C-alpha distance (Angstrom), angle and dihedral (degrees) to the residues before:
residue distance angle dihedral
X1 . . .
X2 3.78 . .
X3 3.85 117.7 .
X4 3.82 92.5 -121.6
X5 3.70 91.8 52.8
X6 3.84 91.9 50.8
X7 3.78 90.6 52.0
X8 3.78 92.6 47.6
X9 3.82 90.5 53.8
X10 3.74 93.6 47.7
X11 3.74 94.7 48.1
X12 3.90 91.9 45.0
X13 3.78 88.2 51.7
X14 3.81 91.6 51.7
X15 3.76 90.4 48.2
X16 3.75 96.5 49.7
X17 3.87 91.8 42.4
X18 3.81 89.5 50.9
X19 3.81 93.8 52.1
X20 3.65 91.9 58.6
X21 3.81 92.8 38.7
X22 3.77 91.0 55.8
X23 3.81 92.0 57.7
X24 3.89 90.9 50.0
X25 3.80 89.8 45.6
X26 3.63 91.7 54.3
X27 3.69 92.3 57.7
X28 3.84 92.7 46.7
X29 3.81 93.8 -116.7
X30 3.81 121.7 170.5
X31 3.83 90.4 -103.0
X32 3.71 120.1 43.7
X33 3.72 145.6 158.4
X34 3.77 97.0 -37.3
X35 3.80 97.1 43.6
X36 3.81 95.6 48.0
X37 3.83 93.0 45.9
X38 3.86 91.1 49.7
X39 3.78 94.1 46.6
X40 3.82 93.3 49.3
X41 3.80 94.8 45.7
X42 3.79 93.6 43.5
X43 3.86 89.1 49.6
X44 3.83 89.2 50.2
X45 3.76 92.3 50.5
X46 3.79 92.6 49.2
X47 3.83 87.3 53.6
X48 3.76 93.1 49.2
X49 3.79 93.1 48.7
X50 3.70 89.8 49.8
X51 3.79 93.4 53.1
X52 3.79 91.6 43.1
X53 3.86 91.1 53.3
X54 3.78 90.9 49.4
X55 3.78 92.9 51.1
X56 3.76 91.3 46.8
X57 3.77 101.9 45.9
X58 3.79 102.3 25.4
X59 3.76 92.0 104.9
X60 3.73 94.9 51.5
X61 3.81 107.4 34.1
X62 3.76 137.4 12.9
X63 3.81 106.1 -98.5
X64 3.79 124.2 179.4
X65 3.83 108.3 -150.0
X66 3.79 91.3 -159.9
X67 3.78 97.6 53.1
X68 3.79 96.1 80.2
X69 3.84 91.8 40.3
X70 3.82 90.9 53.9
X71 3.77 91.5 61.5
X72 3.91 86.1 62.3
X73 3.81 91.7 61.4
X74 3.74 95.3 50.2
X75 3.94 95.7 34.5
X76 3.79 92.6 54.8
X77 3.78 87.2 66.6
X78 3.80 88.4 77.5
X79 3.71 92.1 56.5
X80 3.74 93.2 45.0
X81 3.78 90.3 50.4
X82 3.74 90.0 60.9
X83 3.75 91.8 59.5
X84 3.81 94.3 55.4
X85 3.78 115.5 96.0
X86 3.82 127.1 -168.2
X87 3.74 121.4 -153.0
X88 3.80 109.2 175.9
X89 3.78 104.7 -53.7
X90 3.76 92.5 -24.7
X91 3.79 117.8 100.2
X92 3.83 123.0 -159.9
X93 3.74 130.4 -174.6
X94 3.92 100.9 44.0
X95 3.87 91.2 120.8
X96 3.81 91.3 49.6
X97 3.91 89.2 47.3
X98 3.89 90.7 48.8
X99 3.76 90.1 45.8
X100 3.86 91.4 54.2
X101 3.78 89.6 49.6
X102 3.86 94.4 50.5
X103 3.85 93.3 42.9
X104 3.82 85.8 54.4
X105 3.84 87.4 54.6
X106 3.72 93.1 48.7
X107 3.81 89.0 52.6
X108 3.83 89.4 53.3
X109 3.78 90.4 48.7
X110 3.87 92.6 50.4
X111 3.80 89.0 46.7
X112 3.67 92.5 55.8
X113 3.84 91.9 48.0
X114 3.85 97.5 -106.2
X115 3.84 92.5 138.3
X116 3.75 100.5 159.1
X117 3.87 91.7 48.8
X118 3.74 92.5 49.9
X119 3.76 95.5 45.5
X120 3.88 93.2 48.1
X121 3.79 90.1 46.8
X122 3.81 91.4 52.2
X123 3.80 90.0 49.9
X124 3.80 91.9 49.5
X125 3.80 90.9 48.8
X126 3.73 92.4 50.7
X127 3.71 89.9 51.1
X128 3.68 92.3 49.7
X129 3.84 93.5 49.7
X130 3.81 98.1 41.0
X131 3.84 101.6 39.3
X132 3.74 110.1 21.0
X133 3.87 90.3 72.6
X134 3.83 87.0 72.2
X135 3.78 90.4 59.1
X136 3.77 90.2 48.1
X137 3.75 90.3 50.8
X138 3.95 89.8 49.7
X139 3.83 91.9 50.0
X140 3.81 93.1 42.5
X141 3.77 88.0 52.8
X142 3.74 89.4 61.4
X143 3.75 90.7 59.4
X144 3.80 128.6 82.3
X145 3.70 118.1 -131.2
X146 3.78 123.4 -167.6
X147 3.75 130.9 176.8
X148 3.77 127.9 -147.7
X149 3.86 138.1 173.5
X150 3.72 122.9 -144.4
X151 3.71 129.3 -166.6
X152 3.78 104.9 -155.4
X153 3.78 140.1 167.1
X154 3.81 108.5 -86.3
X155 3.81 102.2 -123.0
X156 3.74 138.1 128.3
X157 3.83 113.8 -80.8
X158 3.85 95.5 19.4
X159 3.88 93.4 116.8
X160 3.81 88.6 46.9
X161 3.79 90.6 56.2
X162 3.79 90.8 51.2
X163 3.78 89.1 50.1
X164 3.71 92.7 49.7
X165 3.70 93.4 52.5
X166 3.71 94.9 47.8
X167 3.83 91.6 43.6
X168 3.83 90.6 54.1
X169 3.89 87.4 60.0
X170 3.79 94.1 44.5
X171 3.77 91.6 -111.1
X172 3.86 114.6 150.5
X173 3.75 120.5 -148.0
X174 3.89 106.2 -132.3
X175 3.81 94.7 -178.7
X176 3.81 138.9 -5.2
X177 3.77 134.3 -170.1
X178 3.74 126.9 -174.0
X179 3.81 129.2 -160.7
X180 3.75 134.2 170.5
X181 3.83 113.3 -116.8
X182 3.73 128.2 -135.3
X183 3.76 89.0 -101.5
X184 3.75 112.0 79.5
X185 3.76 119.1 -114.8
X186 3.88 93.2 23.1
X187 3.77 129.5 110.0
X188 3.78 128.0 -159.2
X189 3.80 112.5 -142.5
X190 3.72 121.7 -171.1
X191 3.76 118.7 -167.1
X192 3.74 134.6 -171.7
X193 3.84 107.1 -162.0
X194 3.77 134.6 -160.8
X195 3.87 102.4 -143.3
X196 3.93 125.7 -167.1
X197 3.77 110.3 -108.3
X198 3.87 91.7 -111.8
X199 3.83 96.2 49.1
X200 3.87 114.9 89.7
X201 3.76 116.8 -145.4
X202 3.79 88.2 -126.2
X203 3.80 88.5 68.5
X204 3.72 91.8 53.5
X205 3.69 91.2 48.2
X206 3.74 91.0 49.7
X207 3.86 93.3 51.5
X208 3.77 92.8 47.1
X209 3.79 90.5 47.9
X210 3.87 90.2 67.9
X211 3.82 91.2 56.8
X212 3.78 117.4 119.9
X213 3.73 113.4 -116.4
X214 3.81 97.7 27.3
X215 3.83 116.5 137.8
X216 3.78 100.8 173.3
X217 3.71 141.1 -7.4
X218 3.88 124.9 -161.9
X219 3.76 128.8 -177.9
X220 3.88 117.2 -132.8
X221 3.76 96.7 -160.9
């Protein structure tokens, strides 16, 4: 591989990774401009090294140029996992983790000389990150979210009982937080629920009101 071509591939990888990283940085995500740029350039370099090794040693030993590069795809999972945060049953950072994975793939594509594929993929990813949130907001607006706070007996399986009752009414729990109360043996459970459009929150409150071990139930909205 010519030196100029190697430089072009590394620079292009840096530019494409930075484009996606800027969007993530603007939203204060766990991984931003520097992380995305480094991942993309690093992946491109790995691919370049793999191809160079293949060209250098193909006449003496059997070398698979994709073997080293394949480790990038699996290894990036460790970095992506570090961007995922869990708060109760809510999980954040999946988009950032997916972005790191795909930007690593873009780097591999650039490193192998697939310029058109890598540029088109970058454009698609930017469109997804920048514009798809509007679609999410639209569909989210069609849902009905309601919040409630329950004071229940702190015992094993209590949350499972709540989940079973809500699941029976096709109610999805969007987020949940649990905190011990000042009174011993009692647990405060705060729920944000995604209700079907034809299900009034009063019906949900009524069903939960029959639950064994319930001390109090308050609506948040």
